C-alpha positions in Angstrom: 76.1 -25.8 144.6 75.6 -23.5 141.6 72.7 -24.1 139.1 75.2 -25.0 136.4 76.9 -27.6 138.5 73.6 -29.2 139.6 72.3 -29.3 136.0 75.5 -30.8 134.7 75.2 -33.6 137.2 71.6 -34.4 136.2 72.2 -34.1 132.5 75.1 -36.4 132.7 73.2 -39.2 134.4 70.3 -41.4 133.3 67.6 -40.7 132.2 68.2 -37.1 131.4 71.4 -38.0 129.5 69.2 -39.9 127.0 66.6 -37.2 126.7 65.5 -35.9 123.3 63.2 -33.2 124.5 63.8 -31.1 127.7 61.0 -28.8 128.7 61.2 -25.9 131.2 58.0 -25.0 133.0 58.6 -21.3 132.6 56.7 -18.8 134.7 59.1 -15.9 134.1 60.1 -15.7 137.7 63.8 -15.8 138.7 63.9 -19.6 139.5 62.5 -20.8 136.2 64.4 -18.1 134.3 67.7 -19.2 135.8 66.8 -22.8 135.0 66.0 -22.0 131.4 69.1 -19.7 130.9 71.5 -22.3 132.4 70.1 -25.1 130.3 70.5 -22.9 127.2 74.1 -22.1 128.1 74.9 -25.8 128.7 73.3 -26.8 125.5 75.5 -24.5 123.6 78.8 -25.1 125.5 78.6 -28.8 126.1 77.9 -31.8 123.8 74.2 -32.1 124.8 71.9 -32.9 121.9 68.5 -32.4 123.5 66.0 -30.0 122.1 65.1 -27.3 124.6 61.5 -26.1 125.0 59.7 -23.7 127.3 56.0 -23.8 128.2 54.4 -20.8 130.0 50.9 -21.2 131.6 48.8 -18.0 131.8 46.4 -18.4 134.8 44.8 -15.0 134.5 45.0 -14.6 138.3 47.1 -11.4 138.1 46.5 -8.1 136.2 50.1 -8.5 135.0 49.6 -12.0 133.5 49.6 -10.7 129.9 52.8 -8.8 130.5 54.5 -11.9 132.0 53.4 -14.0 129.0 54.9 -11.5 126.5 58.1 -11.3 128.6 58.5 -15.1 128.5 57.9 -15.2 124.8 60.6 -12.6 124.2 63.1 -14.3 126.4 62.7 -17.6 124.5 63.0 -15.8 121.2 66.3 -14.2 122.4 67.6 -17.6 123.6 66.3 -19.4 120.5 64.2 -21.8 122.6 61.0 -23.3 121.3 58.1 -21.6 123.1 54.5 -22.6 123.9 51.9 -20.8 126.0 48.4 -21.6 127.0 45.7 -20.0 129.1 43.9 -21.9 131.8 40.9 -20.8 133.8 41.0 -21.4 137.5 37.8 -21.0 139.6 37.8 -21.1 143.3 36.1 -24.3 144.7 35.1 -25.3 148.2 37.6 -27.2 150.3 40.5 -26.5 148.0 42.9 -23.6 147.9 43.2 -21.4 144.8 46.9 -22.0 144.9 46.4 -25.8 144.7 43.9 -25.5 141.9 46.2 -23.3 139.9 49.0 -25.8 140.4 46.9 -28.8 139.3 45.6 -26.9 136.2 49.2 -25.9 135.4 50.5 -29.4 135.6 47.6 -30.8 133.5 48.3 -28.3 130.8 52.0 -28.9 130.9 51.5 -32.6 130.3 49.1 -31.9 127.4 51.5 -29.5 125.6 54.8 -31.3 126.2 56.1 -33.8 123.6 55.5 -37.4 124.5 58.3 -39.0 126.6 59.7 -35.5 127.2 61.3 -34.4 130.5 59.7 -31.4 132.2 62.1 -29.5 134.5 60.7 -27.4 137.4 62.6 -24.6 139.1 61.9 -25.4 142.8 65.0 -25.1 144.9 66.4 -26.0 148.3 64.6 -23.1 150.1 61.3 -24.2 148.5 61.9 -27.7 149.9 62.4 -26.2 153.4 59.1 -24.3 153.1 57.3 -27.4 151.9 58.8 -29.5 154.8 57.6 -26.9 157.4 54.2 -26.7 155.9 53.8 -30.5 156.1 55.2 -30.4 159.6 52.5 -27.9 160.5 49.8 -30.2 159.1 51.0 -33.1 161.2 52.3 -35.1 158.2 54.1 -38.4 158.5 57.1 -39.5 156.5 55.3 -39.3 153.1 54.5 -35.6 153.7 57.8 -34.8 155.3 59.5 -36.2 152.2 58.3 -32.9 150.8 58.7 -32.4 147.1 59.6 -35.4 144.9 62.8 -34.9 142.8 61.2 -36.8 139.9 58.0 -38.6 138.9 56.1 -39.6 135.7 52.6 -38.7 134.6 50.6 -40.6 132.1 47.4 -39.3 130.5 44.9 -40.6 127.9 45.0 -39.0 124.5 42.2 -40.5 122.6 42.8 -44.3 122.7 46.5 -43.8 123.2 48.4 -43.0 126.4 51.0 -40.2 126.7 53.8 -40.1 129.4 56.0 -37.2 130.4 58.6 -37.1 133.2 58.9 -34.3 135.8 62.2 -33.3 137.4 63.3 -30.8 140.0 67.0 -30.6 139.3 67.6 -27.6 141.6 66.5 -29.1 144.9 70.1 -29.0 146.2 70.6 -25.4 145.0 69.9 -22.6 147.4 68.0 -19.5 146.4 71.1 -17.5 147.2 73.0 -19.3 144.5 70.1 -18.9 142.1 70.0 -15.1 142.7 73.8 -14.9 142.3 73.6 -16.6 138.9 70.8 -14.3 137.8 72.8 -11.2 138.8 76.0 -12.4 137.2 74.2 -13.1 133.9 72.2 -9.8 134.1 68.9 -11.6 133.8 65.6 -9.8 133.9 62.6 -11.6 135.4 59.1 -11.0 136.5 58.0 -10.6 140.1 54.6 -12.0 141.1 53.0 -9.5 143.4 51.1 -12.3 145.2 54.4 -13.5 146.6 54.4 -10.6 149.0 51.0 -11.4 150.4 51.6 -13.0 153.8 48.0 -14.3 154.0 49.3 -17.3 152.1 51.0 -19.8 154.4 54.0 -20.3 152.2 54.6 -16.5 151.8 54.2 -16.1 155.6 57.0 -18.6 156.1 59.2 -17.1 153.4 58.7 -13.5 154.5 58.3 -13.6 158.3 59.5 -16.9 159.7 62.4 -18.2 157.7 64.6 -15.1 157.8 64.6 -15.4 161.6 65.4 -19.1 161.6 68.1 -18.9 158.9 69.8 -16.0 160.7 70.2 -18.3 163.7 70.9 -21.5 161.6 72.3 -20.5 158.2 72.5 -24.2 157.1 68.8 -24.9 158.0 67.7 -25.4 154.4 70.5 -27.9 153.7 69.8 -29.8 156.9 66.1 -30.0 156.3 66.7 -31.1 152.7 68.6 -34.1 154.1 65.8 -34.9 156.6 63.3 -34.7 153.7 65.4 -37.2 151.7 65.6 -39.6 154.7 61.8 -39.4 155.2 61.3 -40.1 151.5 63.5 -43.1 151.7 61.7 -44.4 154.7 58.4 -43.9 152.8 59.7 -45.9 149.8 60.5 -48.8 152.1 57.0 -48.6 153.7 55.5 -48.5 150.2 57.4 -51.6 149.1 56.1 -53.6 152.1 52.6 -52.1 151.7 52.5 -53.1 148.1 53.3 -56.7 149.0 50.7 -56.8 151.7 48.1 -55.2 149.3 48.8 -57.6 146.5 48.4 -60.6 148.9 44.9 -59.5 149.9 43.5 -57.8 146.8 40.6 -59.7 145.2 39.3 -57.0 142.9 40.6 -53.7 141.4 38.5 -51.4 143.5 37.9 -53.2 146.8 39.7 -55.0 149.6 38.4 -57.9 151.7 37.4 -56.9 155.2 38.5 -60.2 156.7 42.1 -59.6 155.5 42.2 -56.0 156.6 40.9 -56.9 160.0 43.9 -59.2 160.6 46.3 -56.2 160.4 47.3 -54.3 163.5 46.1 -50.7 163.5 49.4 -49.2 162.3 49.7 -51.5 159.3 46.0 -51.1 158.5 46.4 -47.4 158.2 49.6 -47.7 156.1 48.1 -50.2 153.7 44.9 -48.2 153.3 47.0 -45.0 152.6 49.0 -46.9 150.0 45.8 -48.3 148.4 44.4 -44.8 148.2 47.6 -43.4 146.7 47.6 -46.0 144.0 44.2 -44.6 143.0 45.3 -41.0 143.1 43.1 -40.2 146.1 44.3 -37.8 148.8 44.9 -39.4 152.2 42.4 -38.9 155.0 43.5 -37.5 158.3 44.7 -39.8 161.1 41.4 -39.1 162.9 39.4 -40.5 160.0 41.6 -43.6 159.7 41.2 -44.3 163.4 37.4 -44.5 162.8 37.8 -47.0 159.9 38.1 -50.2 162.0 35.4 -49.6 164.6 32.9 -47.8 162.4 33.3 -49.6 159.1 35.2 -52.8 159.2 33.7 -54.0 162.5 30.2 -52.6 162.0 27.3 -55.0 162.4 26.9 -57.5 159.6 23.6 -56.0 158.4 24.9 -52.4 158.6 25.8 -50.2 155.6 28.4 -48.0 157.2 29.7 -44.8 155.5 32.9 -43.0 156.6 33.4 -39.7 154.7 36.3 -37.3 154.4 36.5 -34.4 151.9 34.6 -35.6 148.8 35.3 -39.4 149.3 33.7 -42.2 151.2 34.7 -45.5 152.7 31.9 -48.0 152.2 31.5 -51.6 153.1 29.4 -54.0 151.0 29.4 -57.8 150.8 32.4 -57.9 153.2 34.5 -55.7 150.9 35.9 -52.3 151.7 35.4 -49.7 148.9 36.4 -46.1 148.4 34.1 -44.1 146.2 33.5 -40.4 145.3 30.7 -38.9 147.4 27.6 -39.9 145.5 25.3 -37.2 144.2 21.5 -37.5 144.8 20.2 -37.9 141.3 16.6 -37.1 140.3 14.5 -39.7 138.5 14.0 -39.0 134.8 12.8 -40.6 131.6 14.1 -39.6 128.1 13.0 -40.8 124.7 15.8 -41.7 122.3 15.2 -39.8 119.0 18.0 -41.2 116.9 20.9 -39.1 118.2 24.3 -40.7 118.4 25.0 -39.4 121.9 22.5 -38.7 124.7 23.5 -36.3 127.5 22.0 -37.2 130.8 21.1 -34.9 133.8 22.7 -35.0 137.2 26.3 -35.3 136.0 25.8 -38.8 134.8 28.0 -40.1 131.9 25.9 -40.0 128.7 25.0 -42.8 126.4 26.4 -43.6 122.9 24.2 -45.2 120.2 25.9 -46.9 117.3 25.0 -49.2 114.4 28.5 -50.7 114.6 30.5 -52.2 117.5 33.8 -51.0 116.0 33.9 -48.1 118.4 33.6 -50.3 121.5 36.5 -51.8 123.4 36.5 -54.9 125.5 36.3 -52.9 128.8 33.0 -51.2 127.8 29.6 -52.3 129.0 27.0 -52.2 126.3 23.6 -53.5 125.2 22.4 -54.7 121.8 18.8 -54.2 120.7 16.7 -53.9 117.6 15.6 -50.3 117.1 12.9 -51.2 114.7 10.9 -53.0 117.4 9.6 -49.8 119.0 10.5 -46.6 120.7 13.5 -46.7 123.1 13.3 -44.9 126.4 16.1 -44.3 128.9 15.2 -43.7 132.5 16.7 -43.6 136.0 14.7 -44.9 138.9 11.7 -47.1 139.1 13.6 -50.3 140.2 10.5 -52.1 141.2 9.8 -52.7 137.5 10.2 -56.4 136.5 13.0 -57.6 134.3 13.9 -60.9 132.8 17.7 -61.1 132.1 19.1 -63.2 129.2 19.5 -66.8 130.4 17.0 -66.6 133.2 13.7 -68.4 133.3 12.2 -65.8 135.7 11.1 -62.2 135.7 11.7 -60.3 139.0 11.7 -56.7 140.1 15.0 -55.1 139.2 15.9 -54.4 142.9 15.7 -58.1 143.6 18.1 -58.8 140.8 20.4 -56.1 142.2 20.4 -58.0 145.5 21.0 -61.4 143.8 23.8 -60.0 141.7 25.3 -58.2 144.8 25.4 -54.8 143.1 26.6 -52.2 145.6 23.9 -49.6 146.5 25.8 -46.6 145.0 26.1 -48.5 141.7 22.4 -49.4 141.8 21.5 -45.7 142.1 23.4 -44.9 138.9 22.1 -47.8 136.8 20.1 -46.8 133.8 17.0 -48.7 132.6 16.5 -49.2 128.9 12.8 -49.6 128.0 11.3 -50.7 124.6 7.5 -51.2 124.1 7.0 -50.6 127.8 9.3 -53.6 128.7 12.7 -53.4 130.3 15.2 -54.7 127.7 18.4 -53.9 129.6 20.2 -52.2 132.4 23.5 -50.4 132.0 26.0 -48.5 134.2 29.7 -47.7 133.8 30.8 -51.1 135.0 28.2 -53.6 133.8 25.3 -54.2 131.5 22.4 -56.7 131.8 20.6 -57.8 128.7 17.1 -59.1 128.1 16.7 -62.0 125.6 17.6 -60.6 122.2 15.2 -60.3 119.3 17.4 -59.4 116.4 17.8 -59.9 112.7 21.1 -59.8 110.8 20.7 -56.1 109.9 19.1 -54.0 112.6 21.3 -53.8 115.6 21.8 -50.9 117.9 24.7 -50.8 120.3 24.2 -48.7 123.4 27.3 -48.0 125.5 28.3 -45.6 128.3 30.4 -42.6 127.4 34.0 -42.9 128.6 
């Protein structure tokens, strides 16, 4: 199938047929160049009314990145296409490939720059799908991974107090690289070549350069066949997700935990599937099968008085109060004590979210935890640690050590460790964390009120 034919099919069907803004993620390589050029041609020759944009992300990972950026800008000027570009910094981090980090940074910036409700088109094609399928096969993936690249999905991000949604599409997944190159040569296009694509130390390049030429010389239709297999796997995964969502909804009792009693009723296969789906709904990468196989014996069936932890990558499964939680790996935070000196925001050590101080509650929303105190009654100190201090919450007749209140309130251990203590006149007047606040009896007049809330 030619690029023009594939794009005509997508542009003639919902939802692209209703699109006001179509954005090409434009690297300057042959795939995205053909996509941009073909869309420009169709826009001029057909009765399409969408506005065409191009966004180029400058990663700075190549010495030629500035040249590529200038090339993309010139191409868009020649095609009369609205052009945006942005630089992103990518720093290598442990346990994550540089390629994956660059991709994540690119997608984040694309969403930020694209118009709201726009449709971002990516240039991946049938041969890219074949590479992705084989990489997932090498990793031992199930149907979700073997479904390879999604043809379309939506991303929503927060912009201030509003939300912004953009839609991603891969309209060339049924187009071979051969047909893309043929189009580029017929149209006399000039594109950039990323020198890193020739480095076989990257798994994808190793497949592309050394493995696939041999396989495709024996089986010329391999990419097309694997594309069908990927589609079938994706369809199977959709059906699994539908059933998993139903099972999850029937057992869910809170937003961030699942009851151990209900999970334990599932056979091992469905337990793994429901947990995978639960994680995917939170945007958390799936653990390996080896990790999931430890979940039942080591966490769900652990002794009643145990506090089991099962970790993979930077995440942990934790059990508390007969509920299963998944949390980011906690950071050991040092105890500290800081005096409030009238600032509107207080930054805190150890990567903790800071505090906001305001004379008005207009900036608060219903989901925020906050405290209300009278700043005129004495100096206000914020500290972490020292949970043996006594505290008398509002509505209680008794004063007890904070750690006893934590136990009574069934506050999970990892939340206790991040709970800030607010002290005034050497007395604990409140506790606050991202999820909850606990207030001492108020001593307020009608004028002097100070609202203390966690930064979002």
